[in-house]
C-alpha atoms as one frame of an Amber mdcrd trajectory, in Angstrom:
protein
  -2.480 -20.137 -14.196  -0.050 -20.768 -17.037  -0.243 -23.799 -19.329   2.666
 -26.262 -19.521   2.570 -27.523 -23.120   5.557 -29.883 -22.598   3.431 -31.921
 -20.193   0.102 -31.367 -21.963  -1.208 -29.262 -19.070  -3.834 -26.608 -19.859
  -4.012 -23.368 -17.876  -5.070 -24.356 -14.340  -4.716 -23.678 -10.637  -2.859
 -26.431  -8.823  -1.340 -27.141  -5.407   2.340 -28.108  -5.301   4.657 -29.345
  -2.609   7.791 -27.259  -2.149  11.352 -28.576  -1.863  13.108 -27.894   1.456
  15.739 -25.667  -0.185  13.114 -23.225  -1.533  12.602 -20.216   0.780   8.964
 -19.115   0.777   9.477 -16.340   3.364  10.246 -13.717   0.698   6.975 -14.335
  -1.161   3.928 -12.102  -0.891   0.524 -12.105  -2.526   0.512 -10.376  -5.911
   4.170 -11.021  -6.825   4.986 -12.478 -10.227   7.310 -15.473 -10.006   8.969
 -17.978 -12.290   9.351 -21.471 -10.858  10.777 -24.859 -11.735   8.723 -28.019
 -11.188  10.036 -31.559 -10.927   8.175 -34.833 -10.639   9.230 -36.697  -7.505
   9.750 -40.463  -7.288   6.343 -40.637  -5.570   4.722 -39.035  -8.647   4.031
 -35.675  -6.960   4.938 -32.370  -8.592   7.244 -30.250  -6.498   8.542 -26.692
  -6.830  12.317 -27.118  -6.814  13.326 -23.496  -7.477  11.720 -20.098  -7.882
  12.703 -16.612  -8.938  10.901 -13.349  -8.185  10.142 -11.468 -11.424   8.227
  -8.463 -10.092   6.556  -6.999  -7.047   2.805  -6.414  -7.146   1.588  -3.190
  -8.697  -1.240  -1.367  -6.958  -3.245   1.734  -7.874  -1.898   4.645  -5.823
  -2.958   8.187  -4.999  -1.630  11.115  -2.976  -4.144  13.297  -1.185  -4.545
  15.714   1.715  -6.605  14.939   4.780  -7.112  15.214   8.535  -6.592  12.341
  10.978  -9.936  11.744  12.745  -8.982   8.649  14.806  -5.992   6.388  15.432
  -6.177   2.719  16.457  -2.670   1.935  17.693  -3.316  -1.823  18.052  -4.479
  -2.380  14.471  -2.448   0.528  12.975  -5.607   1.914  11.352  -6.073   5.642
  10.809  -9.501   7.115  10.143  -8.883  10.035   7.790 -11.205  12.669   6.350
  -9.593  12.924   2.920 -10.083  15.439   0.168 -11.441  14.446  -3.282  -9.307
  12.300  -5.596  -9.877  13.884  -8.992  -8.007  11.273 -11.064 -10.411   8.590
  -9.801 -13.458  10.895  -9.769 -13.898  10.245  -6.028 -15.600  12.753  -3.747
 -14.181  13.687  -0.359 -14.758  10.918   2.192 -13.812   9.700   5.658 -12.243
   6.243   5.423 -10.071   3.808   7.361  -6.513   3.348   6.108  -3.952   0.750
   7.224  -0.540   2.182   8.043   2.454   0.467   6.403   4.766  -1.175   8.959
   7.653   1.104   7.924   5.816   4.230   9.155   6.233   5.317  12.781   2.811
   5.631  14.377   4.180   7.617  17.343   4.598  10.751  15.189   0.864  10.960
  14.389  -1.889  12.678  16.383  -5.652  13.018  15.970  -6.318  16.359  14.273
  -3.071  16.369  12.262  -3.468  17.872   8.793  -1.531  15.573   6.475  -0.553
  14.695   2.925  -0.440  10.953   2.366   0.059   8.410  -0.379  -1.800   5.129
  -0.296  -2.129   1.960  -2.324  -5.375   0.128  -3.034  -4.560  -3.434  -1.938
  -6.952  -5.700  -0.037  -7.045  -2.702   2.299  -6.161   0.937   1.681  -2.508
   1.060   2.810  -0.694   4.320   3.559   2.863   4.112   2.207   3.947   7.704
   2.910   2.632  10.374   5.249   3.797  13.870   6.189   2.382  17.063   7.683
   0.382  19.205   5.256   2.523  22.157   4.181   1.228  25.339   5.777   0.007
  28.140   3.571   2.420  31.080   3.336   1.376  33.850   5.653   0.857  37.279
   4.129   1.591  40.328   6.189  -1.522  41.759   7.753  -1.234  45.542   7.777
  -4.871  46.202   8.666  -4.114  47.016  12.284  -1.293  49.446  11.552  -2.011
  53.088  12.206  -1.658  54.783   8.838  -2.506  58.249  10.118  -0.093  60.723
  11.593  -0.431  63.427  14.157
């Protein structure tokens, strides 16, 4: 959606053909790219080169929660998460997609966790670890303080 003043094009959305030498496998929705367009002998406009400028930026949060359910096929975790103060969100139980880089085998229903997620088309967990346990204080209440 960028105008091309050299050709008298206003800002618009347009379909292009892509030259064989251009690799589209590295592209993902939300990336910012710069590309070169040529007009073919047939009069079509073709992308002849492209360069990735930046990866997409998503809102992210880190929060504690408990895994309520795991769907291994879809890699979806149902998590009862604590409130997210920076977004003024109350505690809730929601479904989160698990990023492909995270090993699902290490997770179990009932795990208390700390996780980071991005708000994409889905809520996508990008990092997950066990919730740190609270330090235990010595309990002296059962010790016999009296002497004989």
